[in-house]
N, C-alpha and C positions, 0 to 999 in steps of 0.2 A: 344191294339192289333187290327189290322185291320181285318175285316171279310174276308172270302173267296171271297165274291162277290166284295168287295171294292178292294181287291188285284188284282182280274181279270180285273177290269175296269182300274186300274192304269197301270197295265202291258200293256194292250191293247192300251191305249192312248200313252204310251211311245213308243211302237213298231211302231204305225202308224206315229207318228211324227218323229221317228228315221229313218224310211225307206223312208220318203218323199224326203230327200235330195239326196238319191241314185237314186231313180226312176225318180225324176223330177228336181233335182239340185236346190231345194229350200226347205225352212222350212215353214211348214204351220200347222195350228191347225188340230186336229183330228175331222172330221165332225161327226155329229150324225149318218148319214147313214153308214159311214165307220165303226164306232164302233158297230152299230147294226148288220152289215154284219159279222164282225169278231166274235162277241159273239153269233150270231144267236138269237137275241131277237128283239122285236118290237121297232121302233124308239121312241115311247112314253115312253117306259121303260127306254131307254137310257137318254132321256131328264130329267126324274125324278131323276135318279142317278147322272147326271152331276150337277144338282142343289144341291143335297146333298153333293157331293164332293166339290162344290164351297163354301157352307156354312161351311164345315169342314176345309177349308183352304188348301185342297189338290189339287185343280184345279181352274182355272179361266174359266168360261163358258160364251160365247157370243152367244145369239140366232142367228140362220141362218149363223153362222160362224164356231163354234166348240169350242173345249176345249184344253187347254194347262195345263200341270201340274205345280204346284208351286214347289219351291225347296224342301219342305217337301214331297209333293206327288211324285216327281221324285226320292227322296231318297228311299221311300218305294217301288216304282216300280222297281228300280234297284236291290233291295234286292230279290224281287220275281224272276226277270229275271236271277239273278245270280244262285239262287236255280235251276230254270228250266233248264238252259243251262248246268250247271255242272251235273245235274242228267241225262240229255240226253247223254252227253259224257260218263258218267260212265256206263250207260246201253249199249252204243255202244261198249265201250272198253272192259268191263269185261264180259258182257253177250252176246256180239257179235250180238246185235239186230241191224236191218238195220235202215237206217236214216228215212224210212217212218213209222217205228214202235215206235220210241222213244218219239215222241212228245206227243202222247196221254197218255202214261205211266207217263211222267214227269208232265203232267197237273194234274194227280191225286196225285202225290207225293209232289209237290212243296209247298203245304200248310201245310204239316204234319212234314216235317223234320226241325230240329233245325239248327241255324246258326253254332253251334259247329260241327255238322255232316257235313255240307256243307264245312266248312273250312278243315276238315279232308279229304274229297273227293278231294278238290282242291289240297291239298298237295300230296295225293296219286297219282293223275294224273300228277303231276309235274307242277302245276300252269299253265294250258293251257290258251291260249289267245282266242280261238274260239271253238264253239260247232260243232257237226257233220254237221250242215248246213252252217257253215262259219260265223255265227253270233258272234260278239265279246262278251266275257263273262265279266260282270262287276267284277271289282276287289274287294277285301275284304274291301278296304278303301272307297268304294262307287263310284269310278271313272269308266268311260267307255271309252275305246279307240275309237277314231273317225273311223267310217267305211269308208274306201277308196274304190276306184274302179269306174267303169262305167258299164252301162248295155251292154249286148252283142249286143243289137240292134244298138249301136253306133259304132260297130267295122266294118271297111270297108272290102270289099272283098280283099282277099290276105293277110290279117293281122292275125298274130298269137295271141293267148290269153292263159291265165291261169284262170280256173274257181275257184273263191274264195268264192262265197256266193250265196245262193238261197233265194229269198224273198217269193215265194209261197211254203209253206211247207205242202200242202195238200198231203196225201198219194198217190193219183192218179198221181199228177204231178211229185212227187219224183220217183215213179216207172217208169214213162215214161222217165225221165232223166237217170235212171240207165240202162234201156234197150237200151238207145242211147249212152252209155259209157260216159255220162256227169255226172261226180262226182267231189266233191270238190278236188282241186289240180290237176285235169287232164289238159293237154295242148292240144290245137287243133288249127285249122285254119278256118277262115271264107272263104269258097270257093266263095260265092256270097252273096251280101246284096242288094236285089232288093226292094228298097223303094217304087217303083210304084206298086208293087204287095203285099207288106207287108210280104215278106218271106225271110228267111235267110237259106243258106245251109252251114252246118259246117261239118268238118271232124275231128274225134278223133280216133286215133289208127286204121285208115283205115275204120272206120265206118262212113258212110255218113248219116246225118240227116237233114231234112228240118223242120224249126221252123217258126211259125207265129210270127209277130212282137210283139204281146202281150206277148207271151211266152218268147221271147228273152229279153224283158224288165224286166223280173223277175229273170234273171240270171246276177249276178255281176261278172265282170272279171277284171284282171290286165294284164299288158304286160307280155308276155310269159317269159321274162328274169327275172322278179321280183320274 
């Protein structure tokens, strides 16, 4: 059985590699710096753990490049992600916790619950495909649906969109989005996308919000009709 620390590293690497294709339209390894930032630990600590994961056959690590999970490591990471995302949705659905509250609670619970309980939660919720942040939920068979969409920063002025996923799940950013009426499933329109100034103006339910390009790149959208 993997330790809590190992599970956290595997999940983090999987998430970093999994969101790279959405944010940058390419697949790349999880760098030491990105992992350190995500887990709030020193880069040297990350390097030591990546070497351990590599020796255990859970990841491949290349100095100055980063890490990728092996098939065994990915399987374990997806199990943890499945627990985490189903717990988040359960807390939001049954206890009515907000999307900026559920992440931290799920972090505490994901290592303690059994796969049997998670399967029961999955069935209770009707086998959902995404969590409260729009992240795809790994299936019981270990597969994960491909995350589709493009960043809001790529949407042209005058174009409508539907908000499907948020990549930055820090409480502060999520609360900002809620205050701006930007929540999963909402439909809106980009009033203007000023590349030269790095700002976008969007309208959702009559509420006008200006976003920096960095913030817009953390929001994944689909065509409004989809």
